[in-house]
C-alpha positions, 0 to 999 in steps of 0.5 A: 319637137314631136310629130304631134306638135309639128302637125299642130303648128302646121295646122295652125299656120294653114288655118291662119293662111286661109283666114288671111286669104279670105280677108283679102279675097276679091271676087272678079267677074264670073264670066262664063261661070254662073255667079251662083256656082262661084258663090257655092264653091266659095262657100264650100271653101269657107266650110272646109276652113271652118271644119279645119278650125274645129278639127284643130280645136278638137285635137285632130291636127292631121284632119285639120290639115286635110280640111285646110288643103281642100279649102286651099285647092278650091281657092287656088282653082278659082284664082287660076281661073281668074274668078277671085284674086288674093295672095297667100301670106308670104307669096309675091307677085310676078308678071307673066310675059303677057303682063298679067300677074301670076303668084309665085 
């Protein structure tokens, strides 16, 4: 498989992973974060996902991967802060010593 084909397959997988994450994502209590700010970051992540899909369809898989990576980073940051809950495909859950779930 050539580099271009490999990039396309990877981009397809990243966009699919984002689709899955958004389909099961649950927003938690925002706590000290304003709801508008949480909604704004979720909207940014979703826009990066849409950009990733458009770049892939336009034959630009490397740019698609970059956009997907931005979206993943935003979602992971929200998850690590406890503002949203989801799992990436293939990710399993383990328990921290304190009992709270932690993705692996």
